[in-house]
RODO-2510 file (C-alpha; in nm, 4 decimals, decimal comma):
residues 165
     n   res          X          Y          Z
     1     m    15,6656     4,3916     0,6946
     2     q    15,9518     4,5879     0,5500
     3     p    16,1339     4,8969     0,6790
     4     r    16,1014     5,2110     0,4696
     5     i    16,4802     5,2460     0,4516
     6     a    16,7818     5,0913     0,6187
     7     n    16,8230     5,2058     0,9776
     8     p    16,9544     5,5649     0,9719
     9     a    17,1707     5,4967     1,2789
    10     l    17,3593     5,2416     1,0701
    11     t    17,3482     5,4428     0,7473
    12     v    17,4772     5,7823     0,8606
    13     p    17,8456     5,7495     0,9536
    14     g    17,9112     5,8041     1,3230
    15     v    17,5490     5,8018     1,4418
    16     m    17,5505     5,4503     1,5879
    17     q    17,8823     5,5127     1,7619
    18     g    17,7567     5,8448     1,8968
    19     l    17,4390     5,6931     2,0360
    20     q    17,6349     5,4036     2,1859
    21     k    17,8758     5,6482     2,3557
    22     l    17,5786     5,8373     2,4965
    23     t    17,4326     5,5155     2,6348
    24     s    17,7678     5,4161     2,7817
    25     a    17,8008     5,7510     2,9602
    26     i    17,4473     5,7222     3,1004
    27     q    17,5189     5,3741     3,2363
    28     r    17,7997     5,5105     3,4545
    29     s    17,5687     5,7598     3,6284
    30     g    17,4925     5,5640     3,9429
    31     v    17,1302     5,5062     3,8422
    32     p    17,0532     5,1329     3,8517
    33     q    17,0648     4,9695     3,5096
    34     t    16,7198     4,8256     3,5744
    35     t    16,5845     5,1792     3,6051
    36     h    16,7382     5,2763     3,2707
    37     k    16,5853     4,9681     3,1071
    38     l    16,2437     5,0436     3,2586
    39     i    16,2724     5,3998     3,1237
    40     e    16,3630     5,2657     2,7804
    41     l    16,0777     5,0153     2,7793
    42     r    15,8139     5,2647     2,8945
    43     a    15,9093     5,5378     2,6465
    44     s    15,9218     5,2777     2,3686
    45     q    15,5720     5,1563     2,4578
    46     i    15,4406     5,5129     2,4441
    47     n    15,6114     5,5769     2,1101
    48     g    15,5081     5,2460     1,9544
    49     c    15,8642     5,1396     1,8732
    50     s    15,8490     4,7619     1,8319
    51     v    16,2266     4,7254     1,7996
    52     c    16,2899     4,9003     2,1309
    53     v    15,9980     4,7372     2,3157
    54     d    16,1291     4,3976     2,2070
    55     m    16,4925     4,4783     2,2871
    56     h    16,4395     4,6331     2,6282
    57     s    16,1906     4,3663     2,7373
    58     r    16,4492     4,1024     2,6475
    59     e    16,7235     4,2972     2,8260
    60     l    16,5163     4,3135     3,1420
    61     k    16,4478     3,9400     3,1186
    62     a    16,8197     3,8655     3,0597
    63     a    16,8968     4,0775     3,3665
    64     g    16,6761     3,8529     3,5776
    65     e    16,3684     4,0727     3,6007
    66     s    16,0378     3,8958     3,6653
    67     d    15,7701     3,8569     3,4011
    68     e    15,5351     4,0507     3,6298
    69     r    15,7581     4,3573     3,6240
    70     i    15,8281     4,3409     3,2518
    71     l    15,4679     4,2773     3,1499
    72     t    15,3203     4,5493     3,3701
    73     v    15,5484     4,8424     3,2884
    74     a    15,2681     4,9969     3,0814
    75     a    15,0438     4,9860     3,3903
    76     w    15,3083     5,0620     3,6523
    77     r    15,0762     5,2883     3,8541
    78     e    14,8315     5,0031     3,9127
    79     t    15,0804     4,7344     4,0172
    80     p    15,2818     4,6633     4,3316
    81     y    15,5959     4,5590     4,1418
    82     f    15,7921     4,8855     4,1288
    83     t    15,9828     5,0790     4,3921
    84     e    15,8985     5,4413     4,4684
    85     a    16,2204     5,5484     4,2952
    86     e    16,1321     5,3487     3,9840
    87     r    15,7816     5,4965     3,9875
    88     a    15,9296     5,8470     4,0002
    89     a    16,1570     5,7672     3,7055
    90     l    15,8661     5,6191     3,5086
    91     a    15,6483     5,9255     3,5775
    92     l    15,9286     6,1528     3,4591
    93     t    15,9729     5,9312     3,1521
    94     e    15,6067     5,9579     3,0615
    95     a    15,6000     6,3352     3,1066
    96     a    15,9223     6,3957     2,9106
    97     t    15,8125     6,1602     2,6331
    98     r    15,4693     6,3231     2,5954
    99     l    15,5855     6,6852     2,5893
   100     a    15,3020     6,8097     2,3658
   101     d    15,0237     6,6500     2,5704
   102     r    14,9851     6,9313     2,8270
   103     l    15,0640     7,2973     2,8839
   104     d    15,3141     7,2180     3,1564
   105     p    15,4871     6,9157     3,0014
   106     v    15,6846     6,8155     3,3111
   107     p    15,4925     6,9361     3,6162
   108     d    15,6857     7,0365     3,9260
   109     e    15,5262     6,7496     4,1196
   110     v    15,6728     6,4947     3,8758
   111     w    16,0167     6,6557     3,8896
   112     e    16,0119     6,6925     4,2688
   113     q    15,9142     6,3288     4,3168
   114     a    16,2105     6,2198     4,1042
   115     a    16,4379     6,4620     4,2930
   116     r    16,3417     6,2904     4,6197
   117     h    16,5006     5,9692     4,4937
   118     y    16,7882     6,0842     4,2741
   119     d    17,0640     6,3411     4,3152
   120     e    17,1327     6,6064     4,0518
   121     a    17,3822     6,3953     3,8530
   122     q    17,1429     6,1006     3,8529
   123     l    16,8516     6,3223     3,7467
   124     a    17,0657     6,4544     3,4628
   125     a    17,1426     6,0971     3,3555
   126     i    16,7732     6,0051     3,3678
   127     v    16,6823     6,3064     3,1537
   128     v    16,9512     6,2130     2,9003
   129     s    16,8373     5,8493     2,9113
   130     i    16,4822     5,9591     2,8295
   131     a    16,6063     6,1813     2,5472
   132     a    16,8241     5,9021     2,4050
   133     i    16,5481     5,6411     2,3974
   134     n    16,3106     5,8918     2,2421
   135     a    16,5708     5,9522     1,9685
   136     w    16,5952     5,5771     1,9039
   137     n    16,2158     5,5458     1,9039
   138     r    16,1807     5,8248     1,6512
   139     i    16,4470     5,6775     1,4230
   140     n    16,2936     5,3308     1,4328
   141     a    15,9237     5,4217     1,4246
   142     t    15,9605     5,6817     1,1490
   143     t    16,1413     5,4387     0,9212
   144     r    15,9281     5,1404     1,0332
   145     q    16,2188     4,9285     1,1447
   146     v    16,1102     4,5691     1,2029
   147     t    16,1999     4,3741     1,5131
   148     g    16,2798     4,0055     1,5179
   149     e    16,5213     3,7450     1,6452
   150     w    16,8102     3,9536     1,5087
   151     i    16,7613     4,1768     1,8123
   152     t    16,9188     3,9108     2,0368
   153     q    17,2649     3,9930     1,9005
   154     w    17,2417     4,3331     2,0725
   155     i    17,1451     4,1960     2,4139
   156     k    17,4206     4,1553     2,6671
   157     p    17,3202     3,9572     2,9767
   158     t    17,3692     4,1639     3,2899
   159     r    17,2473     4,1605     3,6450
   160     p    17,1448     4,5184     3,7258
   161     a    17,1205     4,5971     4,0943
   162     r    16,7676     4,6675     4,2014
   163     q    16,6956     5,0126     4,3422
   164     a    16,5920     5,0202     4,7068
   165     a    16,2483     5,1607     4,7768
***
């Protein structure tokens, strides 16, 4: 397997730094880091981005998340492993990632459920988090970036606080 071209985020001056600044700003939003990582993993699964699925699965593991939670993100509705707040964030992630799949891309019910668990600033951060991971997914999937052990250099062990139900 070979990528089509070198990663555009590393090729175009300033792109990597810009995306990293965006991520850094999102992480200061008050939304648990675990929630951001679950958002990143779920959108990456939907978009078929192997680099991001690999990275965010490893980040969740490094943060102490259980195999059950990591391995069942794709089937979060059918498992008991996620809080109501995480479920709301995952539903919003799916809707905002699949914008072309329905006439009303993000139904009011999905938004209102998320708004029950997050304040306006946190909702804004979640929306930006979803947009950012979708940008990464599109960069990597379009150019067929290949995952591998090299991804471990980007993983920083953390212990995100778990969101209360």
